[in-house]
N, CA, C and O atoms as a Tinker XYZ file with bonds, in Angstrom:
   360  protein
     1  N     -4.317000  -13.368000    7.016000    73     2
     2  CA    -4.868000  -12.002000    7.025000    64     1     3
     3  C     -5.929000  -11.850000    5.975000    63     2     4     5
     4  O     -5.823000  -12.392000    4.875000    81     3
     5  N     -6.950000  -11.110000    6.323000    73     3     6
     6  CA    -8.064000  -10.863000    5.454000    64     5     7
     7  C     -8.002000   -9.400000    4.880000    63     6     8     9
     8  O     -7.955000   -8.424000    5.630000    81     7
     9  N     -8.003000   -9.305000    3.583000    73     7    10
    10  CA    -7.960000   -8.035000    2.952000    64     9    11
    11  C     -9.302000   -7.601000    2.258000    63    10    12    13
    12  O     -9.479000   -6.435000    1.907000    81    11
    13  N    -10.216000   -8.562000    2.080000    73    11    14
    14  CA   -11.388000   -8.332000    1.264000    64    13    15
    15  C    -12.261000   -7.264000    1.766000    63    14    16    17
    16  O    -12.667000   -6.416000    0.972000    81    15
    17  N    -12.614000   -7.219000    3.099000    73    15    18
    18  CA   -13.591000   -6.203000    3.620000    64    17    19
    19  C    -12.967000   -5.614000    4.906000    63    18    20    21
    20  O    -13.422000   -5.960000    5.997000    81    19
    21  N    -12.027000   -4.807000    4.827000    73    19    22
    22  CA   -11.442000   -4.212000    6.017000    64    21    23
    23  C    -12.377000   -3.249000    6.721000    63    22    24    25
    24  O    -13.267000   -2.671000    6.098000    81    23
    25  N    -12.184000   -3.082000    7.968000    73    23    26
    26  CA   -12.933000   -2.037000    8.731000    64    25    27
    27  C    -11.903000   -1.205000    9.411000    63    26    28    29
    28  O    -10.734000   -1.575000    9.519000    81    27
    29  N    -12.385000   -0.009000    9.895000    73    27    30
    30  CA   -11.469000    0.866000   10.521000    64    29    31
    31  C    -10.727000    0.250000   11.696000    63    30    32    33
    32  O     -9.546000    0.519000   11.918000    81    31
    33  N    -11.432000   -0.568000   12.433000    73    31    34
    34  CA   -10.838000   -1.170000   13.673000    64    33    35
    35  C    -10.047000   -2.467000   13.381000    63    34    36    37
    36  O     -9.353000   -2.976000   14.260000    81    35
    37  N    -10.153000   -2.991000   12.164000    73    35    38
    38  CA    -9.475000   -4.285000   11.912000    64    37    39
    39  C     -7.959000   -4.149000   11.928000    63    38    40    41
    40  O     -7.407000   -3.372000   11.149000    81    39
    41  N     -7.266000   -4.897000   12.809000    73    39    42
    42  CA    -5.868000   -4.777000   12.979000    64    41    43
    43  C     -5.185000   -6.172000   12.721000    63    42    44    45
    44  O     -5.762000   -7.237000   12.936000    81    43
    45  N     -3.929000   -6.067000   12.251000    73    43    46
    46  CA    -3.183000   -7.248000   12.099000    64    45    47
    47  C     -2.758000   -7.848000   13.401000    63    46    48    49
    48  O     -2.172000   -7.129000   14.211000    81    47
    49  N     -3.015000   -9.161000   13.686000    73    47    50
    50  CA    -2.777000   -9.715000   15.009000    64    49    51
    51  C     -1.272000   -9.707000   15.352000    63    50    52    53
    52  O     -0.903000   -9.691000   16.526000    81    51
    53  N     -0.410000   -9.718000   14.324000    73    51    54
    54  CA     1.035000   -9.797000   14.609000    64    53    55
    55  C      1.623000   -8.370000   14.858000    63    54    56    57
    56  O      2.321000   -8.162000   15.851000    81    55
    57  N      1.353000   -7.435000   13.996000    73    55    58
    58  CA     1.918000   -6.100000   14.111000    64    57    59
    59  C      1.063000   -5.055000   14.777000    63    58    60    61
    60  O      1.568000   -4.021000   15.212000    81    59
    61  N     -0.221000   -5.311000   14.862000    73    59    62
    62  CA    -1.150000   -4.320000   15.409000    64    61    63
    63  C     -1.536000   -3.141000   14.443000    63    62    64    65
    64  O     -2.287000   -2.225000   14.779000    81    63
    65  N     -0.964000   -3.256000   13.248000    73    63    66
    66  CA    -1.233000   -2.173000   12.247000    64    65    67
    67  C     -2.573000   -2.418000   11.555000    63    66    68    69
    68  O     -3.076000   -3.538000   11.463000    81    67
    69  N     -3.119000   -1.296000   11.076000    73    67    70
    70  CA    -4.374000   -1.399000   10.396000    64    69    71
    71  C     -4.269000   -2.147000    9.109000    63    70    72    73
    72  O     -3.294000   -1.948000    8.385000    81    71
    73  N     -5.223000   -3.009000    8.764000    73    71    74
    74  CA    -5.184000   -3.692000    7.475000    64    73    75
    75  C     -5.967000   -2.857000    6.494000    63    74    76    77
    76  O     -7.165000   -2.646000    6.684000    81    75
    77  N     -5.341000   -2.392000    5.481000    73    75    78
    78  CA    -5.881000   -1.539000    4.433000    64    77    79
    79  C     -6.439000   -2.348000    3.291000    63    78    80    81
    80  O     -6.563000   -3.570000    3.360000    81    79
    81  N     -6.770000   -1.630000    2.239000    73    79    82
    82  CA    -7.294000   -2.348000    1.023000    64    81    83
    83  C     -6.147000   -2.742000    0.118000    63    82    84    85
    84  O     -5.037000   -3.081000    0.527000    81    83
    85  N     -6.520000   -2.665000   -1.168000    73    83    86
    86  CA    -5.519000   -3.085000   -2.245000    64    85    87
    87  C     -5.017000   -1.897000   -3.000000    63    86    88    89
    88  O     -5.807000   -1.067000   -3.448000    81    87
    89  N     -3.737000   -1.796000   -3.151000    73    87    90
    90  CA    -3.168000   -0.771000   -4.003000    64    89    91
    91  C     -3.030000   -1.294000   -5.366000    63    90    92    93
    92  O     -2.357000   -2.310000   -5.545000    81    91
    93  N     -3.630000   -0.670000   -6.390000    73    91    94
    94  CA    -3.553000   -1.099000   -7.786000    64    93    95
    95  C     -2.781000    0.007000   -8.594000    63    94    96    97
    96  O     -2.767000    1.190000   -8.254000    81    95
    97  N     -2.152000   -0.491000   -9.677000    73    95    98
    98  CA    -1.306000    0.419000  -10.478000    64    97    99
    99  C     -0.325000    1.168000   -9.589000    63    98   100   101
   100  O     -0.178000    2.386000   -9.694000    81    99
   101  N      0.338000    0.430000   -8.718000    73    99   102
   102  CA     1.217000    1.009000   -7.725000    64   101   103
   103  C      2.630000    1.108000   -8.224000    63   102   104   105
   104  O      3.033000    0.382000   -9.133000    81   103
   105  N      3.395000    2.019000   -7.623000    73   103   106
   106  CA     4.784000    2.180000   -7.914000    64   105   107
   107  C      5.467000    2.743000   -6.613000    63   106   108   109
   108  O      4.840000    3.364000   -5.754000    81   107
   109  N      6.783000    2.472000   -6.552000    73   107   110
   110  CA     7.553000    2.883000   -5.406000    64   109   111
   111  C      8.379000    4.153000   -5.709000    63   110   112   113
   112  O      9.010000    4.255000   -6.761000    81   111
   113  N      8.365000    5.044000   -4.837000    73   111   114
   114  CA     9.133000    6.326000   -5.069000    64   113   115
   115  C      9.964000    6.685000   -3.806000    63   114   116   117
   116  O      9.560000    6.469000   -2.664000    81   115
   117  N     11.136000    7.240000   -4.104000    73   115   118
   118  CA    11.958000    7.706000   -3.007000    64   117   119
   119  C     11.254000    8.936000   -2.313000    63   118   120   121
   120  O     10.860000    9.883000   -2.994000    81   119
   121  N     11.119000    8.903000   -1.069000    73   119   122
   122  CA    10.444000   10.034000   -0.302000    64   121   123
   123  C     11.525000   10.962000    0.296000    63   122   124   125
   124  O     11.385000   12.183000    0.356000    81   123
   125  N     12.598000   10.304000    0.729000    73   123   126
   126  CA    13.746000   11.117000    1.302000    64   125   127
   127  C     15.073000   10.446000    1.054000    63   126   128   129
   128  O     15.387000    9.422000    1.661000    81   127
   129  N     15.851000   11.024000    0.163000    73   127   130
   130  CA    17.070000   10.456000   -0.230000    64   129   131
   131  C     18.122000   10.235000    0.909000    63   130   132   133
   132  O     18.829000    9.229000    0.950000    81   131
   133  N     18.174000   11.233000    1.818000    73   131   134
   134  CA    19.201000   11.177000    2.892000    64   133   135
   135  C     18.921000   10.005000    3.870000    63   134   136   137
   136  O     19.853000    9.411000    4.411000    81   135
   137  N     17.646000    9.687000    4.084000    73   135   138
   138  CA    17.331000    8.561000    4.988000    64   137   139
   139  C     16.937000    7.278000    4.183000    63   138   140   141
   140  O     16.609000    6.240000    4.758000    81   139
   141  N     16.984000    7.398000    2.879000    73   139   142
   142  CA    16.559000    6.248000    2.060000    64   141   143
   143  C     15.182000    5.720000    2.424000    63   142   144   145
   144  O     14.980000    4.531000    2.668000    81   143
   145  N     14.241000    6.663000    2.448000    73   143   146
   146  CA    12.866000    6.322000    2.811000    64   145   147
   147  C     12.065000    6.261000    1.541000    63   146   148   149
   148  O     12.139000    7.168000    0.712000    81   147
   149  N     11.281000    5.180000    1.372000    73   147   150
   150  CA    10.505000    4.955000    0.188000    64   149   151
   151  C      9.043000    4.877000    0.527000    63   150   152   153
   152  O      8.692000    4.418000    1.614000    81   151
   153  N      8.154000    5.320000   -0.385000    73   151   154
   154  CA     6.704000    5.219000   -0.200000    64   153   155
   155  C      6.112000    4.609000   -1.448000    63   154   156   157
   156  O      6.776000    4.510000   -2.480000    81   155
   157  N      4.867000    4.203000   -1.352000    73   155   158
   158  CA     4.080000    3.628000   -2.469000    64   157   159
   159  C      3.064000    4.566000   -2.917000    63   158   160   161
   160  O      2.349000    5.122000   -2.083000    81   159
   161  N      2.929000    4.805000   -4.248000    73   159   162
   162  CA     1.759000    5.516000   -4.799000    64   161   163
   163  C      0.941000    4.573000   -5.595000    63   162   164   165
   164  O      1.454000    3.698000   -6.293000    81   163
   165  N     -0.402000    4.767000   -5.480000    73   163   166
   166  CA    -1.261000    3.858000   -6.248000    64   165   167
   167  C     -2.796000    4.191000   -5.982000    63   166   168   169
   168  O     -3.136000    5.043000   -5.161000    81   167
   169  N     -3.654000    3.481000   -6.710000    73   167   170
   170  CA    -5.030000    3.650000   -6.544000    64   169   171
   171  C     -5.519000    2.665000   -5.482000    63   170   172   173
   172  O     -5.214000    1.475000   -5.554000    81   171
   173  N     -6.276000    3.156000   -4.497000    73   171   174
   174  CA    -6.720000    2.262000   -3.365000    64   173   175
   175  C     -8.124000    1.738000   -3.667000    63   174   176   177
   176  O     -8.981000    2.484000   -4.139000    81   175
   177  N     -8.351000    0.475000   -3.397000    73   175   178
   178  CA    -9.632000   -0.178000   -3.471000    64   177   179
   179  C     -9.862000   -1.009000   -2.231000    63   178   180   181
   180  O     -8.936000   -1.587000   -1.661000    81   179
   181  N    -11.162000   -1.058000   -1.813000    73   179   182
   182  CA   -11.562000   -1.921000   -0.662000    64   181   183
   183  C    -11.012000   -1.386000    0.662000    63   182   184   185
   184  O    -10.655000   -2.195000    1.519000    81   183
   185  N    -10.927000   -0.128000    0.867000    73   183   186
   186  CA   -10.364000    0.486000    2.085000    64   185   187
   187  C    -11.446000    1.406000    2.626000    63   186   188   189
   188  O    -11.913000    2.276000    1.891000    81   187
   189  N    -11.859000    1.256000    3.854000    73   187   190
   190  CA   -12.901000    2.082000    4.396000    64   189   191
   191  C    -12.445000    3.511000    4.726000    63   190   192   193
   192  O    -13.290000    4.372000    4.971000    81   191
   193  N    -11.155000    3.781000    4.739000    73   191   194
   194  CA   -10.702000    5.215000    5.071000    64   193   195
   195  C    -10.559000    6.020000    3.806000    63   194   196   197
   196  O    -10.360000    7.229000    3.930000    81   195
   197  N    -10.639000    5.491000    2.604000    73   195   198
   198  CA   -10.437000    6.299000    1.412000    64   197   199
   199  C    -11.469000    6.013000    0.432000    63   198   200   201
   200  O    -12.126000    4.973000    0.484000    81   199
   201  N    -11.645000    6.973000   -0.533000    73   199   202
   202  CA   -12.663000    6.788000   -1.643000    64   201   203
   203  C    -12.093000    5.672000   -2.551000    63   202   204   205
   204  O    -10.883000    5.525000   -2.719000    81   203
   205  N    -13.006000    4.922000   -3.104000    73   203   206
   206  CA   -12.702000    3.847000   -4.019000    64   205   207
   207  C    -11.938000    4.389000   -5.293000    63   206   208   209
   208  O    -12.428000    5.266000   -6.005000    81   207
   209  N    -10.833000    3.871000   -5.510000    73   207   210
   210  CA    -9.972000    4.270000   -6.724000    64   209   211
   211  C     -9.195000    5.494000   -6.530000    63   210   212   213
   212  O     -8.528000    5.928000   -7.470000    81   211
   213  N     -9.220000    6.130000   -5.324000    73   211   214
   214  CA    -8.412000    7.276000   -5.016000    64   213   215
   215  C     -7.018000    7.049000   -5.207000    63   214   216   217
   216  O     -6.547000    5.963000   -4.870000    81   215
   217  N     -6.249000    7.999000   -5.742000    73   215   218
   218  CA    -4.745000    7.922000   -5.937000    64   217   219
   219  C     -4.193000    8.423000   -4.682000    63   218   220   221
   220  O     -4.539000    9.524000   -4.254000    81   219
   221  N     -3.292000    7.625000   -4.019000    73   219   222
   222  CA    -2.704000    8.060000   -2.744000    64   221   223
   223  C     -1.313000    7.706000   -2.621000    63   222   224   225
   224  O     -0.767000    6.928000   -3.402000    81   223
   225  N     -0.682000    8.308000   -1.577000    73   223   226
   226  CA     0.719000    7.997000   -1.254000    64   225   227
   227  C      0.625000    7.371000    0.211000    63   226   228   229
   228  O     -0.095000    7.873000    1.074000    81   227
   229  N      1.363000    6.302000    0.413000    73   227   230
   230  CA     1.383000    5.636000    1.744000    64   229   231
   231  C      2.358000    6.284000    2.633000    63   230   232   233
   232  O      3.133000    7.138000    2.203000    81   231
   233  N      2.344000    5.908000    3.852000    73   231   234
   234  CA     3.401000    6.319000    4.790000    64   233   235
   235  C      4.672000    5.486000    4.370000    63   234   236   237
   236  O      4.585000    4.577000    3.544000    81   235
   237  N      5.845000    5.837000    4.973000    73   235   238
   238  CA     7.045000    5.116000    4.563000    64   237   239
   239  C      6.960000    3.529000    4.695000    63   238   240   241
   240  O      6.342000    2.983000    5.610000    81   239
   241  N      7.616000    2.868000    3.728000    73   239   242
   242  CA     7.624000    1.401000    3.661000    64   241   243
   243  C      8.461000    0.820000    4.730000    63   242   244   245
   244  O      9.586000    1.270000    4.949000    81   243
   245  N      7.954000   -0.177000    5.417000    73   243   246
   246  CA     8.694000   -0.933000    6.386000    64   245   247
   247  C      9.187000   -2.257000    5.749000    63   246   248   249
   248  O     10.336000   -2.671000    5.906000    81   247
   249  N      8.287000   -2.862000    5.055000    73   247   250
   250  CA     8.524000   -4.166000    4.442000    64   249   251
   251  C      7.718000   -4.345000    3.106000    63   250   252   253
   252  O      6.508000   -4.118000    3.073000    81   251
   253  N      8.393000   -4.740000    2.055000    73   251   254
   254  CA     7.775000   -4.931000    0.792000    64   253   255
   255  C      7.915000   -6.452000    0.397000    63   254   256   257
   256  O      9.031000   -6.966000    0.321000    81   255
   257  N      6.822000   -7.123000    0.160000    73   255   258
   258  CA     6.800000   -8.553000   -0.173000    64   257   259
   259  C      6.090000   -8.709000   -1.513000    63   258   260   261
   260  O      4.899000   -9.020000   -1.529000    81   259
   261  N      6.740000   -8.516000   -2.577000    73   259   262
   262  CA     6.102000   -8.556000   -3.928000    64   261   263
   263  C      5.646000   -9.989000   -4.190000    63   262   264   265
   264  O      4.594000  -10.199000   -4.794000    81   263
   265  N      6.424000  -10.977000   -3.743000    73   263   266
   266  CA     6.085000  -12.392000   -4.009000    64   265   267
   267  C      4.676000  -12.745000   -3.439000    63   266   268   269
   268  O      3.877000  -13.446000   -4.060000    81   267
   269  N      4.435000  -12.210000   -2.224000    73   267   270
   270  CA     3.151000  -12.532000   -1.581000    64   269   271
   271  C      2.176000  -11.355000   -1.786000    63   270   272   273
   272  O      1.067000  -11.392000   -1.253000    81   271
   273  N      2.546000  -10.359000   -2.514000    73   271   274
   274  CA     1.632000   -9.187000   -2.790000    64   273   275
   275  C      1.201000   -8.373000   -1.642000    63   274   276   277
   276  O      0.032000   -8.012000   -1.510000    81   275
   277  N      2.183000   -8.067000   -0.771000    73   275   278
   278  CA     1.819000   -7.200000    0.377000    64   277   279
   279  C      2.928000   -6.134000    0.616000    63   278   280   281
   280  O      4.096000   -6.368000    0.306000    81   279
   281  N      2.552000   -5.011000    1.150000    73   279   282
   282  CA     3.410000   -3.983000    1.579000    64   281   283
   283  C      3.048000   -3.496000    2.982000    63   282   284   285
   284  O      1.896000   -3.151000    3.246000    81   283
   285  N      4.011000   -3.471000    3.858000    73   283   286
   286  CA     3.773000   -2.990000    5.210000    64   285   287
   287  C      4.315000   -1.532000    5.266000    63   286   288   289
   288  O      5.437000   -1.285000    4.824000    81   287
   289  N      3.591000   -0.643000    5.761000    73   287   290
   290  CA     4.048000    0.723000    5.866000    64   289   291
   291  C      4.122000    1.055000    7.347000    63   290   292   293
   292  O      3.952000    0.143000    8.156000    81   291
   293  N      4.357000    2.255000    7.749000    73   291   294
   294  CA     4.543000    2.612000    9.156000    64   293   295
   295  C      3.244000    2.317000    9.926000    63   294   296   297
   296  O      3.329000    1.973000   11.104000    81   295
   297  N      2.117000    2.425000    9.360000    73   295   298
   298  CA     0.853000    2.264000   10.070000    64   297   299
   299  C     -0.183000    1.337000    9.541000    63   298   300   301
   300  O     -1.179000    1.045000   10.203000    81   299
   301  N      0.062000    0.853000    8.297000    73   299   302
   302  CA    -0.910000    0.071000    7.500000    64   301   303
   303  C     -0.254000   -1.056000    6.780000    63   302   304   305
   304  O      0.932000   -0.984000    6.459000    81   303
   305  N     -0.995000   -2.098000    6.517000    73   303   306
   306  CA    -0.571000   -3.248000    5.627000    64   305   307
   307  C     -1.551000   -3.257000    4.507000    63   306   308   309
   308  O     -2.757000   -3.306000    4.747000    81   307
   309  N     -1.070000   -3.210000    3.260000    73   307   310
   310  CA    -1.814000   -3.167000    2.074000    64   309   311
   311  C     -1.581000   -4.451000    1.240000    63   310   312   313
   312  O     -0.498000   -5.033000    1.312000    81   311
   313  N     -2.559000   -4.886000    0.470000    73   311   314
   314  CA    -2.368000   -5.849000   -0.542000    64   313   315
   315  C     -2.005000   -5.177000   -1.775000    63   314   316   317
   316  O     -2.510000   -4.083000   -2.028000    81   315
   317  N     -1.141000   -5.749000   -2.603000    73   315   318
   318  CA    -0.678000   -5.090000   -3.794000    64   317   319
   319  C     -1.386000   -5.757000   -4.964000    63   318   320   321
   320  O     -1.423000   -6.984000   -5.053000    81   319
   321  N     -1.951000   -4.949000   -5.865000    73   319   322
   322  CA    -2.564000   -5.408000   -7.087000    64   321   323
   323  C     -1.622000   -5.289000   -8.245000    63   322   324   325
   324  O     -0.459000   -5.655000   -8.078000    81   323
   325  N     -2.001000   -4.823000   -9.379000    73   323   326
   326  CA    -1.201000   -4.756000  -10.556000    64   325   327
   327  C     -0.137000   -3.603000  -10.389000    63   326   328   329
   328  O     -0.461000   -2.477000  -10.013000    81   327
   329  N      1.051000   -3.936000  -10.671000    73   327   330
   330  CA     2.203000   -2.935000  -10.615000    64   329   331
   331  C      2.070000   -1.962000  -11.804000    63   330   332   333
   332  O      1.699000   -2.391000  -12.897000    81   331
   333  N      2.357000   -0.696000  -11.618000    73   331   334
   334  CA     2.311000    0.249000  -12.687000    64   333   335
   335  C      3.498000    0.006000  -13.613000    63   334   336   337
   336  O      4.634000   -0.109000  -13.153000    81   335
   337  N      3.249000   -0.069000  -14.852000    73   335   338
   338  CA     4.348000   -0.233000  -15.865000    64   337   339
   339  C      4.209000    0.921000  -16.894000    63   338   340   341
   340  O      3.253000    0.908000  -17.669000    81   339
   341  N      5.124000    1.915000  -16.931000    73   339   342
   342  CA     4.873000    2.980000  -17.811000    64   341   343
   343  C      4.972000    2.597000  -19.320000    63   342   344   345
   344  O      5.724000    1.715000  -19.735000    81   343
   345  N      4.160000    3.324000  -20.082000    73   343   346
   346  CA     4.162000    3.054000  -21.540000    64   345   347
   347  C      5.544000    3.513000  -22.098000    63   346   348   349
   348  O      6.228000    4.341000  -21.498000    81   347
   349  N      5.909000    2.959000  -23.232000    73   347   350
   350  CA     7.196000    3.315000  -23.788000    64   349   351
   351  C      7.236000    4.830000  -24.116000    63   350   352   353
   352  O      8.321000    5.411000  -24.111000    81   351
   353  N      6.113000    5.469000  -24.393000    73   351   354
   354  CA     6.072000    6.880000  -24.768000    64   353   355
   355  C      6.162000    7.790000  -23.626000    63   354   356   357
   356  O      6.395000    8.987000  -23.798000    81   355
   357  N      5.980000    7.257000  -22.418000    73   355   358
   358  CA     6.022000    8.155000  -21.207000    64   357   359
   359  C      7.353000    8.530000  -20.819000    63   358   360
   360  O      7.529000    9.262000  -19.845000    81   359
C-alpha cells in the first residue's frame, strides 16, 4: 500500500477503503463505552481531504496494527506516525 501521495479516489485493493494520510501525535480514545467503540485523534498529514496538520477524530477503529504503523477505521486506512505521550505535568 502507498501512503505517500494519496488521492481522493485511491482505494485499498483488499478492503476498498480510502487510503488516507499519516496521523501524527495520535492517541486512542473511547467513543462509546457501551459498544466498546474506539477512535483515533491526531494531526493529519499527506491527506487530500484535510488541511495539513489539522487535528481530527477518525471514524471507529476496525483494526489497529501498531507494529506495522497502520490503523483501519470504518472508511479509511491511515499510517501512524509518532504516538502522543503526555508530559508528566499534564
